[in-house]
C-alpha positions in Angstrom: 87.4 110.9 115.8 90.4 108.4 116.8 93.8 108.9 116.1 96.7 106.4 116.2 100.2 107.5 116.1 104.0 105.2 116.9 104.8 105.3 120.9 108.1 106.2 119.5 107.4 109.0 117.0 107.7 112.6 118.0 104.7 114.5 118.8 103.0 116.0 114.8 106.8 115.1 113.6 105.6 111.3 111.8 102.5 109.6 110.8 99.4 110.1 112.4 96.2 108.0 110.8 93.0 109.4 111.7 89.4 108.1 111.4 86.0 109.4 112.2 82.9 107.2 112.7 79.5 108.9 113.0 78.8 106.6 116.3 80.6 105.8 119.8 79.6 102.1 118.7 81.2 102.5 116.0 84.6 103.5 117.4 85.0 100.7 119.8 84.9 98.3 116.8 86.9 100.0 114.9 89.6 100.0 117.9 88.7 96.4 118.2 89.3 95.5 114.4 93.2 97.3 114.9 93.7 95.8 117.8 93.0 92.5 116.6 95.1 93.6 113.8 98.2 94.9 115.4 97.7 91.3 117.6 97.7 89.7 114.4 100.8 91.8 112.8 103.4 90.9 116.5 102.8 87.0 115.9 103.5 87.0 112.3 
């Protein structure tokens, strides 16, 4: 299970994005995709 939340939110009081992946390597790949997306968003 992978859960992401804003570092500025209070625990349990803001939106949390959660995904469940079947294999550990899939979680690593998903995290890489998310990091690339966040970096691209910062550059726009």
